[in-house]
C-alpha positions in Angstrom: 0.0 0.0 0.0 1.5 3.3 -1.1 1.0 6.6 0.8 0.2 9.8 -1.1 2.4 12.9 -0.8 1.8 15.1 2.2 -0.3 18.3 1.8 2.1 21.2 1.2 2.3 23.9 3.9 3.7 27.4 3.9 6.8 28.3 5.9 6.3 28.8 9.7 6.8 32.5 9.3 4.1 32.6 6.6 1.7 30.6 8.8 2.0 33.2 11.6 1.6 36.1 9.2 -1.6 34.6 7.8 -3.0 34.1 11.2 -2.2 37.7 12.3 -3.5 39.1 9.1 -6.9 37.4 9.8 -6.9 38.8 13.4 -6.9 35.4 14.9 -5.2 34.3 18.1 -3.4 31.0 18.6 -6.3 29.8 20.8 -8.9 30.7 18.2 -6.9 29.0 15.4 -6.4 25.9 17.6 -10.1 25.7 18.2 -10.8 25.8 14.5 -8.3 23.1 13.7 -9.1 21.0 16.8 -5.7 21.0 18.6 -4.2 22.7 21.7 -2.8 26.2 21.6 0.6 24.9 22.4 0.5 22.8 19.3 -0.2 25.8 17.1 2.7 27.6 18.8 5.0 24.7 18.0 3.8 24.7 14.4 4.4 28.4 13.9 7.9 28.2 15.6 8.9 25.4 13.3 9.7 22.9 16.1 7.1 20.4 15.0 5.2 19.7 11.8 1.5 18.6 11.6 0.7 15.2 10.2 -2.3 13.3 9.0 -5.7 14.8 9.2 -4.5 17.7 11.4 -2.1 18.6 8.6 -4.9 18.6 6.0 -7.2 20.7 8.2 -4.4 23.1 9.0 -3.4 23.4 5.3 -7.0 24.0 4.3 -7.5 26.7 6.9 -4.3 28.5 5.9 -5.3 28.3 2.2 -8.7 29.9 3.1 -7.0 32.7 5.0 -4.6 33.3 2.1 -7.5 33.5 -0.3 -9.4 35.9 1.9 -6.2 38.1 2.2 -5.8 38.1 -1.6 -9.4 39.0 -2.2 -9.3 41.8 0.3 -6.1 43.2 -1.3 -7.7 43.1 -4.8 -10.8 44.8 -3.6 -8.8 47.5 -1.9 -6.8 48.0 -5.1 -10.0 48.4 -7.2 -11.7 50.9 -4.8 -10.5 54.4 -5.7 -9.4 56.6 -2.8 -11.4 59.9 -2.7 -9.4 63.0 -2.8 -9.7 65.3 0.3 -12.0 68.4 -0.3 -10.1 71.6 -1.0 -10.0 74.1 1.8 -9.7 77.9 1.3 -6.7 79.3 3.1 -7.4 82.2 5.4 -6.6 85.6 3.8 -7.2 89.2 4.7 -9.7 89.8 1.9 -13.3 89.2 3.2 -14.8 89.4 -0.3 -13.0 86.2 -1.4 -14.6 84.1 1.4 -17.8 82.2 0.5 -21.1 83.8 1.5 -22.6 82.5 4.6 -26.0 80.9 4.6 -28.8 83.1 6.0 -29.6 82.3 9.6 -26.3 80.4 10.2 -24.1 81.5 13.0 -20.4 81.9 12.4 -18.5 78.9 13.7 -15.3 79.4 15.7 -12.1 78.7 13.9 -10.5 75.3 14.5 -7.3 74.9 16.4 -4.2 75.4 14.2 -2.8 72.2 12.9 -1.7 70.5 9.7 -4.0 71.2 6.8 -4.8 68.5 4.1 -3.5 69.2 0.6 -6.1 68.9 -2.1 -5.0 66.7 -5.0 -6.9 65.9 -8.2 -5.8 62.2 -8.1 -4.1 59.9 -5.7 -0.3 60.4 -5.9 2.6 60.4 -3.5 2.3 63.5 -1.3 5.4 65.6 -1.0 7.0 65.7 2.4 6.0 68.8 4.3 9.2 69.0 6.1 11.0 69.7 2.8 8.6 72.5 1.4 8.5 75.9 2.9 5.1 77.1 4.3 3.1 79.5 2.0 3.4 83.2 2.7 -0.4 83.6 3.1 -0.5 81.0 5.9 0.0 82.5 9.4 3.1 81.6 11.3 1.1 80.2 14.2 -0.5 77.5 11.9 2.8 76.1 10.6 3.5 72.6 11.8 6.9 72.1 13.5 9.3 70.0 11.3 10.2 66.8 13.1 13.8 65.8 13.0 14.3 62.4 11.2 15.5 59.8 13.6 18.6 57.9 12.4 18.2 54.2 11.9 19.8 52.1 14.6 23.1 50.7 13.5 23.2 46.9 13.1 24.9 45.0 15.8 28.1 43.2 15.2 28.3 39.4 15.9 30.3 40.1 19.1 27.7 42.6 20.3 24.8 40.3 19.5 26.5 37.5 21.4 27.2 39.6 24.4 23.6 40.8 24.5 22.3 37.2 24.3 24.7 36.1 27.1 23.9 38.9 29.4 20.2 38.3 28.9 20.1 34.6 29.4 23.3 33.4 31.2 22.3 34.1 34.8 18.9 32.3 34.5 20.5 29.3 32.7 23.1 28.9 35.4 20.4 28.7 38.0 18.4 26.2 36.0 21.4 24.0 35.4 22.1 24.1 39.2 18.7 22.4 39.7 19.8 19.6 37.3 23.2 19.0 38.8 23.2 20.3 42.3 26.8 21.6 41.7 27.5 25.3 41.4 30.8 25.1 39.5 29.5 22.4 37.1 26.4 24.5 36.3 28.6 27.6 35.6 31.0 25.5 33.5 28.2 23.9 31.5 26.6 27.3 30.6 30.0 28.7 29.6 30.7 25.7 27.4 27.3 26.0 25.8 27.9 29.7 25.0 31.4 28.9 23.6 29.8 26.3 21.3 27.2 28.9 20.3 30.0 31.4 19.5 31.8 28.8 17.3 28.5 28.2 15.4 27.2 31.8 15.7 25.8 32.1 12.1 23.6 29.0 12.8 22.6 30.2 16.3 21.9 33.8 15.2 19.4 32.5 12.6 17.7 30.1 15.0 14.1 31.0 16.0 15.0 30.4 19.7 18.7 31.0 20.4 18.1 30.8 24.1 16.5 27.4 23.7 19.5 26.3 21.6 22.0 27.3 24.3 19.8 25.8 27.0 19.6 22.4 25.3 23.4 22.4 24.8 24.1 23.3 28.4 21.7 20.6 29.7 23.3 18.0 27.5 26.8 18.9 28.8 25.6 19.1 32.5 23.9 15.7 32.4 26.6 13.9 30.4 27.5 10.5 32.1 31.2 11.4 31.6 31.0 14.0 34.3 31.1 11.4 37.0 34.7 10.4 36.0 36.1 13.9 36.6 38.2 14.4 39.7 36.0 17.4 40.7 32.9 15.1 40.9 34.5 13.0 43.7 34.5 16.0 46.1 31.0 17.0 47.1 30.0 20.7 47.3 28.4 22.2 50.4 24.6 21.8 50.3 22.2 24.8 50.6 21.9 26.4 54.0 18.1 26.1 54.3 16.9 22.6 55.3 13.9 22.8 53.0 16.1 23.7 50.0 18.4 20.8 50.9 15.5 18.3 50.9 14.1 19.6 47.7 17.5 19.5 45.9 18.2 16.0 47.2 14.7 14.9 45.9 15.5 16.4 42.5 18.9 14.7 42.3 17.3 11.3 43.1 15.1 11.5 40.0 16.3 10.0 36.7 18.1 12.5 34.5 15.3 12.5 31.9 12.5 13.0 34.4 14.5 15.7 36.2 15.1 17.6 33.0 11.5 17.4 32.0 10.4 18.6 35.4 12.8 21.6 35.3 11.7 22.6 31.8 8.0 22.4 32.5 7.6 23.4 36.1 10.8 25.4 36.4 11.3 27.2 33.1 7.6 27.3 32.2 7.7 25.7 28.8 4.5 24.0 27.5 4.4 20.2 26.9 5.1 20.2 23.1 8.1 22.5 23.6 9.4 20.4 26.4 9.0 17.2 24.3 10.8 18.9 21.4 13.7 20.0 23.6 14.1 16.6 25.3 13.8 14.8 21.9 10.8 12.8 23.0 7.2 12.5 22.0 4.5 14.5 23.7 3.0 11.4 25.5 6.5 10.3 26.7 7.2 13.8 28.0 3.8 13.9 29.8 4.5 10.4 31.4 8.0 11.6 32.6 6.4 14.7 34.1 3.8 12.8 35.9 6.3 10.3 37.3 8.6 13.2 38.4 5.7 15.0 40.2 4.7 11.8 41.9 8.2 11.2 43.2 8.5 14.8 44.5 5.0 14.7 46.1 5.7 11.4 47.7 8.8 12.8 49.5 7.4 16.4 49.9 3.6 16.3 50.1 3.4 20.1 50.3 4.7 20.4 46.7 1.9 18.3 45.1 0.4 21.5 43.7 2.2 22.5 40.4 2.0 26.2 41.3 3.7 25.7 44.7 6.3 23.4 43.0 7.1 26.2 40.5 7.5 28.8 43.2 9.7 26.5 45.3 12.0 25.7 42.3 12.3 29.4 41.6 13.2 30.1 45.2 15.7 27.3 45.3 17.5 28.6 42.2 17.4 32.2 43.4 18.7 31.5 46.9 22.1 30.4 45.6 24.6 33.0 44.6 25.5 31.8 41.1 27.5 34.3 39.1 28.5 34.1 35.5 31.7 35.2 33.7 31.7 38.3 31.5 30.9 37.8 27.8 34.3 38.8 26.5 35.9 36.2 28.8 33.6 33.5 27.5 34.3 34.4 23.9 38.1 34.4 24.4 37.9 31.1 26.2 35.9 29.6 23.3 38.4 31.0 20.8 41.4 29.6 22.7 39.7 26.2 22.9 39.0 26.3 19.1 42.6 27.3 18.4 43.9 24.5 20.6 41.7 21.9 18.9 42.8 23.2 15.5 46.5 23.0 16.4 46.0 19.5 17.9 44.3 18.3 14.8 47.1 19.8 12.6 49.8 18.2 14.8 48.0 14.8 14.7 47.7 15.0 10.9 51.4 15.9 10.6 52.4 13.0 12.9 50.2 10.6 10.9 51.7 11.7 7.6 55.2 11.4 9.0 54.6 7.9 10.4 53.1 6.8 7.1 56.1 8.2 5.2 58.5 6.4 7.5 56.7 3.2 7.2 56.7 3.4 3.4 60.4 4.2 3.5 61.5 1.3 5.8 59.0 -1.4 4.8 60.5 -4.4 2.8 59.7 -4.5 -0.9 59.6 -8.3 -1.2 58.6 -11.3 0.9 61.2 -13.2 2.8 60.0 -16.5 4.2 61.0 -17.0 7.8 63.8 -19.6 8.6 62.4 -22.4 10.6 64.3 -23.1 13.8 66.6 -26.1 13.9 65.6 -29.4 15.6 67.8 -32.2 17.0 67.5 -35.5 15.1 68.0 -38.6 17.1 69.0 -42.2 16.0 71.6 -41.3 13.3 75.0 -42.8 13.9 77.8 -40.3 14.4 79.9 -39.4 11.4 83.3 -41.2 11.4 86.3 -39.4 10.3 88.3 -41.1 7.4 91.4 -43.2 8.4 93.3 -46.4 7.7 91.3 -49.6 7.0 91.4 -52.6 9.2 92.3 -56.1 7.9 88.6 -57.0 7.7 87.8 -53.9 5.7 90.8 -54.6 3.3 89.7 -58.2 2.8 86.1 -57.1 2.1 87.3 -54.5 -0.4 89.5 -57.0 -2.2 86.7 -59.5 -2.4 84.3 -56.9 -3.9 86.9 -55.9 -6.5 87.6 -59.5 -7.6 83.9 -60.3 -8.3 82.5 -59.5 -11.7 81.1 -56.1 -12.1 77.9 -57.4 -13.7 77.1 -59.5 -10.7 77.3 -63.2 -10.1 76.6 -65.8 -12.8 73.1 -66.9 -13.4 72.2 -69.9 -11.4 70.6 -72.7 -13.3 68.4 -75.2 -11.5 69.6 -78.9 -11.3 67.8 -82.0 -10.4 69.1 -84.0 -7.6 
């Protein structure tokens, strides 16, 4: 059975633009599609993609919104814009003013302000700040010319990185402390994550959620199983001073790493369930199951934290009570650059060593095969070799007897009857 191609969808940015152009909130759009508001938020951020019937319904609704927007634009283009009515400028000649209707009272003059310019057809209006005011117009009715504001200069990559670090680094250090229970490890994890972000800054700068990118990297480094083999991990750090904070931190550290990370993201950071599932690389039902198991474990040890609101407040208090500072952005950037230079030089040195070893091997390796010589073995049962010398009488007699016989052998024996 073959499956047909999926219904095409516009880009996440275009989805959000169509919803905002139709004056719909994410909750209203979610009700029309039949999903949760967090799901619409994940679709518009590009973290998840709709599938199946929800994808078809979402694509159909977006197509309808796009058609409505196009029809409204065409109707606005066909409707001519009426020109503003001309207005007589005040002059000193009373005869030029229009005659007043009989019985009508003179109306007070309006407050001085900008006057509309009458035009025969729609066309770009000249900027009033460039044209001088007419001589017939009183000085009091002239509008003050506003000074043009200079456009803000674009930030350099270093300035953008520093702004992102100063905005999110302190909170990320406190969140990572809830995962590890170690102050220095939390600080180092966040710095390593930002150094990795600085190395891949073009990718991170274009990401829809750079803080989420750095947070995911810091959590992965902090919860790495290789951390337990470091010498620093063998020496425990002093626990929090408050007994309640110590109990809550010990309860968090007893949770499995995946459950602990899900609990911190949902109840600590405040992400919704689809975003938590996307950051932990799990499905939404799996993330919900981990969250429920983590809450049950915390409530079983601390019954007062069974309410999610109370748990959120206590997690925020636990993270805020610790004095967790972060290094300055230039220090982090320089540290990342030094680490990148060290890795580059190490890779170059290893490559040079590998090339040298290969060249030496090619130079000294034999060009033909030489079979190995088998080791000698002692042979037993062979009489020792006798050195040549004078023959004995028996040997002389035997030699003479052999010489006297015929060379062709003895004569043929013929059988005889007896």
